[in-house]
TORKOL-4160 file (C-alpha; in steps of 0.2 Angstrom, whole numbers, padded with zeros to 4 digits, m for minus):
134
<pt num="1" X="0065" Y="0037" Z="0388"/>
<pt num="2" X="0059" Y="0040" Z="0406"/>
<pt num="3" X="0068" Y="0048" Z="0421"/>
<pt num="4" X="0062" Y="0047" Z="0439"/>
<pt num="5" X="0068" Y="0059" Z="0452"/>
<pt num="6" X="0063" Y="0061" Z="0471"/>
<pt num="7" X="0062" Y="0079" Z="0477"/>
<pt num="8" X="0055" Y="0087" Z="0492"/>
<pt num="9" X="0041" Y="0097" Z="0484"/>
<pt num="10" X="0037" Y="0085" Z="0470"/>
<pt num="11" X="0035" Y="0066" Z="0470"/>
<pt num="12" X="0034" Y="0054" Z="0455"/>
<pt num="13" X="0043" Y="0067" Z="0445"/>
<pt num="14" X="0046" Y="0062" Z="0427"/>
<pt num="15" X="0055" Y="0069" Z="0412"/>
<pt num="16" X="0052" Y="0062" Z="0395"/>
<pt num="17" X="0060" Y="0067" Z="0378"/>
<pt num="18" X="0055" Y="0065" Z="0360"/>
<pt num="19" X="0062" Y="0070" Z="0344"/>
<pt num="20" X="0050" Y="0082" Z="0335"/>
<pt num="21" X="0061" Y="0087" Z="0320"/>
<pt num="22" X="0079" Y="0086" Z="0314"/>
<pt num="23" X="0090" Y="0092" Z="0329"/>
<pt num="24" X="0074" Y="0098" Z="0339"/>
<pt num="25" X="0067" Y="0089" Z="0354"/>
<pt num="26" X="0053" Y="0091" Z="0366"/>
<pt num="27" X="0056" Y="0088" Z="0385"/>
<pt num="28" X="0040" Y="0085" Z="0395"/>
<pt num="29" X="0041" Y="0087" Z="0414"/>
<pt num="30" X="0027" Y="0081" Z="0425"/>
<pt num="31" X="0024" Y="0075" Z="0443"/>
<pt num="32" X="0013" Y="0076" Z="0458"/>
<pt num="33" X="0016" Y="0089" Z="0472"/>
<pt num="34" X="0019" Y="0083" Z="0490"/>
<pt num="35" X="0007" Y="0090" Z="0503"/>
<pt num="36" X="0003" Y="0108" Z="0502"/>
<pt num="37" X="0018" Y="0114" Z="0493"/>
<pt num="38" X="0016" Y="0125" Z="0478"/>
<pt num="39" X="0027" Y="0124" Z="0463"/>
<pt num="40" X="0028" Y="0141" Z="0453"/>
<pt num="41" X="0023" Y="0140" Z="0435"/>
<pt num="42" X="0037" Y="0143" Z="0422"/>
<pt num="43" X="0038" Y="0159" Z="0412"/>
<pt num="44" X="0037" Y="0170" Z="0428"/>
<pt num="45" X="0050" Y="0181" Z="0436"/>
<pt num="46" X="0048" Y="0184" Z="0455"/>
<pt num="47" X="0061" Y="0195" Z="0464"/>
<pt num="48" X="0071" Y="0196" Z="0448"/>
<pt num="49" X="0073" Y="0177" Z="0448"/>
<pt num="50" X="0065" Y="0166" Z="0434"/>
<pt num="51" X="0054" Y="0153" Z="0442"/>
<pt num="52" X="0060" Y="0139" Z="0430"/>
<pt num="53" X="0075" Y="0138" Z="0419"/>
<pt num="54" X="0085" Y="0125" Z="0409"/>
<pt num="55" X="0104" Y="0125" Z="0408"/>
<pt num="56" X="0114" Y="0113" Z="0397"/>
<pt num="57" X="0132" Y="0107" Z="0399"/>
<pt num="58" X="0135" Y="0109" Z="0381"/>
<pt num="59" X="0133" Y="0126" Z="0373"/>
<pt num="60" X="0127" Y="0118" Z="0356"/>
<pt num="61" X="0110" Y="0114" Z="0366"/>
<pt num="62" X="0098" Y="0128" Z="0369"/>
<pt num="63" X="0080" Y="0130" Z="0374"/>
<pt num="64" X="0069" Y="0137" Z="0360"/>
<pt num="65" X="0055" Y="0149" Z="0367"/>
<pt num="66" X="0046" Y="0148" Z="0383"/>
<pt num="67" X="0040" Y="0133" Z="0393"/>
<pt num="68" X="0022" Y="0127" Z="0387"/>
<pt num="69" X="0011" Y="0125" Z="0402"/>
<pt num="70" X="m0001" Y="0110" Z="0404"/>
<pt num="71" X="m0012" Y="0106" Z="0418"/>
<pt num="72" X="m0021" Y="0117" Z="0430"/>
<pt num="73" X="m0013" Y="0132" Z="0438"/>
<pt num="74" X="m0020" Y="0143" Z="0452"/>
<pt num="75" X="m0018" Y="0162" Z="0452"/>
<pt num="76" X="m0011" Y="0167" Z="0469"/>
<pt num="77" X="m0010" Y="0184" Z="0478"/>
<pt num="78" X="0006" Y="0181" Z="0487"/>
<pt num="79" X="0008" Y="0192" Z="0503"/>
<pt num="80" X="0026" Y="0186" Z="0504"/>
<pt num="81" X="0030" Y="0196" Z="0488"/>
<pt num="82" X="0020" Y="0212" Z="0492"/>
<pt num="83" X="0003" Y="0205" Z="0486"/>
<pt num="84" X="0010" Y="0201" Z="0469"/>
<pt num="85" X="0000" Y="0189" Z="0458"/>
<pt num="86" X="0009" Y="0173" Z="0453"/>
<pt num="87" X="0003" Y="0157" Z="0445"/>
<pt num="88" X="0006" Y="0140" Z="0454"/>
<pt num="89" X="0003" Y="0122" Z="0453"/>
<pt num="90" X="m0004" Y="0114" Z="0468"/>
<pt num="91" X="m0008" Y="0096" Z="0464"/>
<pt num="92" X="0002" Y="0091" Z="0449"/>
<pt num="93" X="0014" Y="0099" Z="0437"/>
<pt num="94" X="0015" Y="0097" Z="0418"/>
<pt num="95" X="0026" Y="0108" Z="0406"/>
<pt num="96" X="0036" Y="0106" Z="0390"/>
<pt num="97" X="0051" Y="0114" Z="0383"/>
<pt num="98" X="0058" Y="0113" Z="0366"/>
<pt num="99" X="0077" Y="0112" Z="0363"/>
<pt num="100" X="0088" Y="0113" Z="0348"/>
<pt num="101" X="0104" Y="0103" Z="0347"/>
<pt num="102" X="0117" Y="0110" Z="0334"/>
<pt num="103" X="0128" Y="0096" Z="0327"/>
<pt num="104" X="0130" Y="0079" Z="0334"/>
<pt num="105" X="0116" Y="0073" Z="0346"/>
<pt num="106" X="0125" Y="0068" Z="0362"/>
<pt num="107" X="0124" Y="0050" Z="0368"/>
<pt num="108" X="0119" Y="0057" Z="0386"/>
<pt num="109" X="0109" Y="0074" Z="0387"/>
<pt num="110" X="0115" Y="0083" Z="0403"/>
<pt num="111" X="0102" Y="0095" Z="0409"/>
<pt num="112" X="0101" Y="0106" Z="0425"/>
<pt num="113" X="0083" Y="0111" Z="0429"/>
<pt num="114" X="0080" Y="0126" Z="0441"/>
<pt num="115" X="0062" Y="0127" Z="0448"/>
<pt num="116" X="0054" Y="0137" Z="0462"/>
<pt num="117" X="0042" Y="0131" Z="0475"/>
<pt num="118" X="0036" Y="0137" Z="0492"/>
<pt num="119" X="0023" Y="0135" Z="0506"/>
<pt num="120" X="0015" Y="0149" Z="0516"/>
<pt num="121" X="0030" Y="0161" Z="0519"/>
<pt num="122" X="0043" Y="0149" Z="0513"/>
<pt num="123" X="0051" Y="0152" Z="0496"/>
<pt num="124" X="0064" Y="0141" Z="0488"/>
<pt num="125" X="0069" Y="0149" Z="0471"/>
<pt num="126" X="0081" Y="0141" Z="0459"/>
<pt num="127" X="0080" Y="0124" Z="0466"/>
<pt num="128" X="0092" Y="0113" Z="0456"/>
<pt num="129" X="0089" Y="0096" Z="0448"/>
<pt num="130" X="0102" Y="0088" Z="0438"/>
<pt num="131" X="0095" Y="0077" Z="0424"/>
<pt num="132" X="0104" Y="0064" Z="0413"/>
<pt num="133" X="0096" Y="0056" Z="0399"/>
<pt num="134" X="0102" Y="0044" Z="0386"/>
């Protein structure tokens, strides 16, 4: 299953899903970053905001654990955040999330992904992407 989404900071964004156990699935997010944008790596909190988060329309679906980061990240000393260190993707992104579905697996998985990106002194937290997979 492959899903393509066009976004400002990310081009050729794809999301794949695969079953890994009974009621457990892995969501794999990847894409290329446009221009000089930076996409903040998951599992960080900046200004009390999670850089990446998944939300589901159905409360029987939950993420298990943190995102697994693949690919190469850069450690940045960000002046915008009082010289705080953060991890960013600069060329492409790749990360995985494991989810658990209690009960019947829905025919269409409705997911909202929030991610964070920026460039220079611009910062776009909790950028929302709605995903549907069947």
